[in-house]
N, C-alpha and C positions, 0 to 999 in steps of 0.2 A: 503492501497500500503506500501510498507517495505521504508524505510529509504533507503536501495542501488538503489530501482526501484525510489525513489524520488529525489535520488543522481544525476542519471545517464541521468533523466530528467535536472536538471538545466548544468549540466555541461558545455555547450555549448554555455551556454550566461554567462559564469562565466569566461570561456577561451578571453570572447570580452572585461570584466572588466582589465583596466589598472593595475591596484593595485588587482591582485585574491590574494591575501592571505587564507593562516590555518590560523584559530583558538586555534593554539593551538601555546603556550609560547614559549624560545628560547628554552627551555630545559626539560621538562612536556610536556608530554598530558595528561590532564583531559578527566575523563566520560563524553562522549558524547561529547567530542573535536574530530577529525581527520588530517591525513597528509594525500594531493596529492603525486600524483606521483614528482609532480614542485614544491614541501614541502622539508624544511629540518630540524632539532631538532639537533642544535648544544649548545654543552657541554660546561658550569659554564667559562670556562676558555677561551674555543676557539678552546677545542685540541683533541675530536673526531665531526664529524659528523655525524647525523643518517640518509639515505634516498632508496626511490627504484636508481637502476643504471641497468645496463647492462652487464655484461663479456668485459672486454677489451675493452668499452664505454669512452671517456676520455669529452659526455656532456652529458645533461639529457636528452634528443633527446624523449621532448613529443610529442609526437604523433604518434611517432614510433612503428612499430609492432610487435614488437620483444619480446622474454621472459624477463623483467622486476624482480626484485630482492632483497629486501628488505635487509640492510646491514649496519656496520657500518666500517667510515674509517678515517685513521688522515685526520682530517683539511684541513691542509694546503700539503695532496696528497689526492687530490678526486680521486673518485674510484678506488681504490685498497682497496675495504675488509676484513677487520678484521675478522669479521662474516656474517655471513649470517640467517637472520629469514624463510624465506622460501628453503631453496635445495630441497625439490621435487616439492614443489609448485609455478610454477614461473605462476608472472602475465603472460599475454598474450600482453598486447599491453600498454599506458600511462592512465588504468582509473583507477589506480587502486588506492586506499586510506587505509590505516591505520588507526584503531579505538580503542576508548580508550572505550571499550563497554558496558553500563548502567548495566549490566550482571557484571563487574569489570574485565573482558578478555579480553587480547588488541587482533584483531584481523586486517584482512587486507579483504579485499571485490574486485572485477573489476566487470565491466561489463557483466552482462548474469551469475558471476557463484558467488557460497554460501561465506558466508562468513567462514573461515576457521582461528578458535585458534593460536596465536603464544607463547604466558603465558596458566598456567597452574592450576595458585592459585585459590583460594578453598572459601576461606574467600569474605565474601557481603558486599556492601554498603547498606548502610541505610542512615536516614536522620540527621544523624551528622557525617556521615563518606562522604571519599570517597577517592576510586581510583586508584590513578597515574601511568603514567610510566615515568619515570628521566633519559632521559642520562649522566653519571659522567663524570667526570673528567681520569678513571683510563678504560672511555670505554665499563665501562659494564650499560647496561640498566635492571634497576630495575625497579620493580612494587613490590606497598607497598599502606598503607592505610593512611591514614591520615584523623585524628581524627579535630571536628571544632572548637578548640585549635591551629589548624594549625602546631600541632607537628607532625612525621613522627612515623609510629608504624615498626613493625619489617620487609623486606625484608622479602615478600610473592611468589617472581620468577625474578631470577637472569638471563645475556643470559650469565655470563659468568659461570651460570653452564652446557649448553648447546654447547660447541667451536665447530667451522667450521674446516679447519686448520691451523684458528694462534693459539696460547700460546702469551695472553699480560699477563703483572708485572702482578701481586698474582692470578692472574689464578692458577689453580689447577690441576694436574692432577695426578689424584689418585680412592681413591674410601669412600664413605658415610657407614660408617659401620651400622650405623643405620634402612636407608632406602634401602643399596643399591644400591646406582648412582653410578655410573660410571662416572669419566669424563674423558675426551680422546680428542684426535687429531683424525679426519680422509680427507685423502685429500682430492681431488676434484676429481672427475671423467676425467676430460679435463681442459683444460681453460679456458671455455663456458662454462663449465657445474658441477655448485657447490656442486651437487647433492655425495652421498659417493663414494669415490670409492675406489682404490687397497689397500690401505696402511691404519692402523691404527696406531698410541703410543699412549701405556697406561702404565699403574701399572703391574705388572707382578702381577699374583692373587694370587700366592701361600703364600704372606705374608713376599717375601723377599724385602727389598727395591732397589727396581732395576726396567729402563726403558724399553720397551719389543716395536718394530712395527712389527705385524703383518702385512702379507701380502696374503691376501683374506684366511683368517681364520688363518694360519700358522705361524709361530716363526720366523722371518725374522734379524731381528736384536736387541744384548741385549747391556744396557750400562755395567754391571756389575753390582758387588755389592754397592749403597753409601757407601763412608767410609771417615771420614777426610777428608769429602765437597766434597768431588769429587767421580763420578761414573769411578769404576775402566776399565774399558773397551774401557771407554769415555771419559779422565781428561779434550777432550777442549770441550767440552759443560760448564765447567765452568771454565777453562782455559785456555780460547780463548784470543788470544792476543790479543785484546782489553778490557779485562776484565781483564784481569793479569795487567797490564800495567796503566791502570786508575782506578781500583777497579771498576768500574760501576755498581757493581751489587752484591745483599747478594740473597744467595741459603740459600737452609732448605727445608730440611726432616723433615716431621711428620708423629707421628703416635701418636693414645691416644683410649681411649672406643667409639668414634666415629666418627673417620676418618684415612685415612692412602692417604697421598700425596707430594707430588711435587712442591716445587712453587720457583717466585724468584719478587722479591722487587728492581729499581729502587733506588738508592740512590744520584738521584739525580733526579731535573724537567724537566731539559735543556734536556734531553737526551728523545729520541723516541726509541721504542725496538719494537722487536716479532719473534717472530721466528713461522718459518714454515717447514707445513709437507706437502713435496711438490709431484707429480704425478710417482716421481722415489722415493717413500719412502726414501727421502732423507731429512735431517733437519738443515734447514735454518738460524741464525741466525744473524738477522738485528736488525745495532744498532745506531741512526742520532744523533750526535752531531753537536757543531758551521761549522764543516770544512766537513760534509757531511754523508754521508751512508756507514759504513764500512759491509761488509759480511763475517759468515764466514757460513765455512760446515763441519755436520758430517754427516758421511757413512755410510751404509752398506755394501758397494760396494765395492770388494778385489782387484779388474781384476791388473795388471799390464799395461793399458793403459794410465794409469792416466796421461802418456805426451801427450797425444793427445787427447787435451776440448775438441772436439766436439765426445769424442765416447761416448755410451750410455751404463750410468755405472748403471748396473745391478748387479745382484746376480741368477743364476740359479744355476741347482741341474747339475753333475754334467751330462754329454751323452757320450755315444759310440762316439760319431763323431763330438765332439769339441773338438782339442788338447790345451786349456786354452789359445791358441795364436789368436782367436778370438774376435770382440766385433761387433755392427753396430755400420751404422754413419751413420747421417742424412744429406741429399744433395736434391738442389733442380733439378727436371729433370722428365725424364719419362719413362717407360719400351715401348718394340715395339712392344707388340702385345695389343690383343686390347679385349673387347664381350662385348655381350650385355647382364644384367641380370635388372628383372623387368620394363623392361624399359629403364634403366638406364647404361650408358658407360662406363666400365670396361675394366683395364688392363691385373687387376692378374689374376692370376693361379688357382687362392680358395677366391674366398668370404666369412666373418663369417658377417653377417648385422644384429649381437647381440646388439644393441642398448647402451648394460650393461658395454662390453668390452670399457676399457682404452688402452694406447697405452701398456704399460707395460706386459696387460696381451697381445697383437701380439705379444712382444719382447719373452718370455714366450712360446709362440707357435711355432713360428717364429725357434727360440733355439730348441725343443727338433724335430723339421720334420730334417732330414739329410739334403731333399733338397731341403729347404727354403734359400732361401740370400738375399732375399726384404718383408719388410713389411710395411703399412701404411694404414692409417683410412680410416675407405669407407664415414664417414660424414664427412660436413664440420664442424662440430660441438666434431670435433679430438673421435669419439665411433664408432665401429665397427673397423674387420680388414680385410684386403685385403694381400695377402699375391703372391711372383714368385718363383719362380723355380731358380737355377745357370746358365738353359740354356738362357734364359732371359737377353734383351741385355739392360741395363744401358745410355738412352743418355742426356747427363746433358744440363740443361738448369736453370742458374738464376734467367733470366725474367720473364720469364707463369712459370715454372715448378711448381709443387707439392710437397712437403717434403714427400720424400722416405727414410727406414732405410735400406741401402746395406750392409752385412755381407759383413766386409774385413779382414783383421789383420795384426799382428804387425813384422814386420819383425827381429825388434831385438829381438826373442824371440822365444828360436830354438823349431824347430818340424815343417812342413811343415802342407801346407794347399790346399783345394783345391779350395777355393772358390775365386772368383774376386779380388781384393781391390778395394778401391772407387781412379775413374778413379782422 
């Protein structure tokens, strides 16, 4: 009988115990040890935690049948994941277990499922060594070999080599020239789905010292060349208000025979910091000090509607039917038509039930369709697209309405538009 089968035979009895605890140490998982859904690793100084979570949830939710992910977050800011171990393979319920297997590979499993590897280290343990996974105070989860004398060997695998949508201090954006491995960020598909979305942030592959954002494989934004400690077209990345005033960070661009990358570090351990590539392709920089969070944004969006904070800020290719004054704004409500598709009631003129489509994809599709005046996601997890034509009436309903993105225009911009304004 496999360890997975044995585990789920004893889980019910474990749940009945008043002090059901993991075998794991506070910050380390050794071979043969495991972390249950209700357990957590905590870094040595208590800066970061690792455990299971459901996107958007503020509780552990043991027993709930909902997608569960293994993530790392700030200890003092729970369930706001900075890194996700299994973005494409969620655990369907609270039966998940993270385990440092006997072969030295970090794996997770759940009731009715097979073991899935998280790490990819090749080193094997023997009678004189042990392989462990440790959560560091940098937020990095590292796998390394420990000798019989207790001395740690080199890192075999680390989470910093496989970022999600967040960049933390000491992480890299670039490429390992020896192995070809790239370090890059991928936006989430939606707020509920950490699988890779429409945008990617990384280093220009042509060898220049420049950051780039790609949208579905096409270049969407460039930072400009790195010169004199800043990017030519995006100086705010390293000279934002907080950074410039308090000298909080050190930025660097490294190029040598082994690697080429951009990175940054904190000058104070009292600061929490993260960069987020959000689902609109924007780079959001968050800094927390004793006074609270400071938030600064670098956006490829260059529309003229920044005065309207509710407008969706996305650059789209020029279109003959858009005169430059239009933008989409989210409103709560419903449309006054309905129909049934695959036994589900919808109100849209057109449905694209591709679960791989993000809201930014819906925006692009609606933008290029001259008859489209509104869009929304099809599924509750924020994927798929539903579209409406301009003849359809929008009915506001802040209490029970769904979020629909309506095409409107800015009257302060010269030009005319045949599309309805947001009521």
